[in-house]
C-alpha positions in Angstrom: 97.0 35.8 227.4 98.8 38.8 228.7 101.6 40.8 226.8 103.7 43.5 227.5 103.9 46.7 225.6 107.6 46.5 223.4 109.8 49.1 221.8 112.6 48.4 219.6 115.9 50.4 219.5 118.3 50.5 216.6 121.1 52.0 217.5 125.0 51.8 218.5 126.4 50.6 221.9 127.7 52.8 224.5 130.3 51.1 226.4 129.9 53.4 229.3 126.5 53.1 229.6 124.8 57.2 229.3 123.7 56.8 225.4 122.6 55.0 222.8 121.7 51.5 223.3 122.4 51.4 226.9 120.3 54.8 227.5 117.6 53.4 225.4 117.5 50.0 227.3 117.1 51.9 230.8 114.3 54.3 229.3 112.1 51.7 227.8 112.3 49.9 230.6 112.3 52.9 233.1 108.9 53.5 231.8 107.7 50.4 232.1 108.0 48.3 228.5 109.8 45.8 227.0 113.1 46.8 225.0 114.2 44.9 222.0 117.5 45.8 220.7 119.5 45.6 217.6 122.9 47.2 217.4 124.3 49.1 214.5 127.7 49.9 215.9 130.2 49.1 218.7 131.7 52.4 220.0 134.5 53.3 221.9 133.4 56.0 224.2 133.1 57.1 227.9 131.5 60.7 229.5 134.9 62.5 227.5 134.2 61.4 224.1 134.1 58.9 221.4 137.1 57.3 220.6 136.2 54.8 218.2 133.2 53.6 216.0 133.2 49.8 214.4 129.7 48.9 212.3 127.9 46.0 212.9 128.1 44.1 209.6 124.6 45.4 207.6 123.5 41.3 207.5 123.7 41.2 211.5 121.5 44.2 211.8 119.3 42.8 209.7 119.1 39.5 211.1 118.9 41.1 215.0 115.8 43.5 213.3 114.2 40.2 212.2 114.7 38.1 214.7 113.0 40.7 216.9 110.3 41.3 214.4 109.2 37.9 213.3 108.6 36.9 217.6 108.1 39.5 219.4 106.6 42.0 217.2 107.1 45.6 218.7 104.6 48.2 218.1 107.4 50.9 218.1 110.8 51.5 216.8 113.2 54.3 217.9 116.3 54.5 215.1 119.8 55.7 216.7 123.1 56.3 215.5 124.0 54.7 212.2 127.3 54.9 210.4 126.8 53.9 206.7 125.0 53.6 203.7 124.5 49.8 204.1 123.3 49.9 207.3 120.9 52.2 206.5 119.9 50.1 203.2 119.1 47.1 205.5 117.0 49.1 208.1 114.8 50.6 205.8 114.2 47.3 203.8 113.3 46.0 207.1 110.7 48.8 207.8 108.9 48.1 204.6 108.5 44.8 205.1 107.5 44.6 208.8 105.5 47.8 209.0 105.5 48.9 212.8 103.1 50.9 213.6 105.4 53.6 215.1 108.8 54.3 213.8 110.6 57.2 216.1 114.1 58.3 214.6 116.6 60.3 216.4 119.4 61.7 213.4 122.8 61.2 215.7 125.4 62.9 213.2 127.2 64.6 216.2 128.1 63.5 219.4 127.7 65.9 222.7 131.5 66.1 223.1 131.7 66.9 219.4 132.5 64.1 217.9 131.3 63.2 214.3 129.1 60.0 213.9 127.8 59.3 211.0 129.5 59.6 207.2 128.0 62.2 204.8 127.1 59.5 202.6 124.8 57.7 205.1 123.9 61.5 206.1 122.4 61.1 202.2 120.6 58.1 201.9 118.8 58.4 205.5 117.1 61.5 204.1 116.2 59.2 201.3 115.5 55.9 202.7 114.6 56.4 206.3 113.1 59.8 207.0 109.9 58.9 204.6 109.4 55.9 206.6 109.5 58.1 210.3 106.5 58.8 212.3 108.7 61.8 213.7 112.4 62.7 213.5 114.1 64.4 216.7 117.2 66.6 215.5 118.7 68.9 217.7 119.9 72.3 216.4 123.1 71.0 214.8 121.3 68.3 213.3 118.7 70.4 211.8 120.9 72.8 210.2 122.7 70.2 208.6 119.4 69.0 206.8 118.1 72.2 206.1 122.1 74.1 205.1 120.5 77.0 207.2 121.6 78.5 210.5 119.3 78.1 213.3 119.1 81.3 215.7 115.9 81.5 217.8 112.3 80.0 218.0 110.9 81.4 215.2 114.2 79.7 212.7 113.3 76.2 214.6 109.3 76.9 213.4 110.5 77.2 209.6 112.9 74.2 209.9 110.3 72.2 211.1 107.8 72.7 208.3 110.8 72.3 205.9 112.1 69.3 207.0 108.4 67.6 206.7 109.4 67.7 202.9 111.5 64.8 203.2 108.6 62.4 204.2 107.7 62.0 207.9 105.0 62.6 209.4 106.4 65.3 212.5 109.1 66.6 213.0 110.3 67.7 216.6 113.2 70.5 216.8 114.8 70.3 219.7 116.3 74.3 220.8 118.3 73.2 224.1 121.4 75.1 222.9 119.7 78.2 221.9 122.1 80.9 222.1 119.6 83.3 224.3 119.1 80.3 226.9 115.4 79.6 225.9 114.4 76.1 226.0 112.2 75.0 224.1 111.6 72.3 221.4 109.2 72.6 218.3 106.5 70.0 216.7 105.4 70.1 213.9 102.6 67.8 212.3 102.0 67.0 209.1 98.8 67.8 209.4 98.4 70.5 211.6 99.3 74.2 210.3 100.5 75.3 213.8 103.3 74.1 215.9 103.2 72.6 219.4 105.6 74.4 221.8 107.3 72.8 224.9 108.9 75.4 227.1 111.5 73.9 230.2 112.9 75.8 232.6 117.0 75.1 231.5 118.3 72.8 234.8 122.5 73.6 234.9 123.6 70.1 234.7 127.0 68.6 233.6 125.0 65.2 233.3 123.5 65.6 229.7 125.3 63.0 228.3 122.7 60.9 226.4 119.8 62.6 227.0 118.5 62.7 222.8 118.9 59.0 223.0 116.7 58.9 226.0 113.9 61.6 224.5 113.7 59.7 221.5 113.2 56.3 223.4 110.7 57.6 225.6 108.6 59.0 222.9 108.6 55.6 221.0 107.4 54.5 224.3 104.7 56.5 225.1 103.5 56.0 221.9 103.4 52.2 222.0 101.6 52.9 225.3 99.0 54.3 223.1 99.5 58.1 223.4 99.0 60.3 220.6 101.9 62.4 218.9 101.7 65.6 221.1 100.9 63.9 224.4 104.0 61.2 223.7 106.3 64.0 223.1 104.9 65.6 226.2 105.5 63.1 228.4 108.7 62.1 227.1 109.8 65.6 227.4 109.1 65.6 231.4 110.5 62.4 231.7 114.2 63.3 230.5 113.4 66.8 232.2 113.0 64.7 236.1 115.8 62.4 235.1 118.0 65.6 234.2 117.2 67.1 237.5 117.4 64.4 239.8 120.8 63.3 238.3 122.1 66.6 238.6 124.6 66.3 241.3 125.6 62.9 241.0 129.1 62.4 240.0 129.8 59.6 236.9 133.4 59.9 234.9 135.4 62.8 234.3 132.9 64.3 231.2 129.4 64.8 230.2 127.7 62.2 232.7 124.3 60.6 232.3 120.8 61.7 233.4 119.2 59.5 236.1 117.2 57.1 234.0 115.3 55.6 237.2 114.0 58.7 238.8 110.7 57.0 239.7 110.5 53.7 238.2 107.2 52.3 237.1 105.3 48.5 237.3 105.3 46.6 234.2 102.4 47.7 231.9 101.0 44.5 231.0 97.8 44.4 228.7 95.8 41.8 227.5 96.6 40.7 223.8 94.5 41.8 221.1 
């Protein structure tokens, strides 16, 4: 028997197609693996911003996860936008029950347009319930500042913050530095069992089409982990995929605000392997 490597994304739905579940499914599929999904919220949004968020009942979030886990059994899980405490709780319970090999958690708190996407009590819940279960968390600078309570202005501060965030119990932290004031494009990966961080430098691409880059990166990391890469290599390959997506999509006009990157800049054949 053959099988497809599978990745489950647990996140909110973006009706404009650039972020959230839609970006995740595009990413996982473009990288040649099988995408399953559990929707946590329905958002009203487009490239200009978010105007409404409607959480899915927690029992239905739980049901979606269990339906996928008991049948398709994904190797990796990506978690994105979560809007309330009860949904955090059912996701944590499901992860403890089914024990996927990899959990990539992107703590989405603020949209690209500046809209707050997570309630304060949910922020507390993710730090105590979800982060200890994560293989890696991938906060941007704004999210890192919320989680540490400190301003982050340079790479040395990012390194310090990445080590501090390990105290939440996750096995690795990727602090994304795409919005550093000095224009540097540097992400800092700190593994729990290593003393020195991995630094990923990239040339900045001038583009308004950056909607969904965080969702895309975390989904790509989950996908490369599901394909058997170690954490540093998974992050390296995921960043390369996102960079090429931004580069190839920078001159494409979709919407009047922050358009999406090009998820299908270099499609690959579907990965098929023997059953274990």
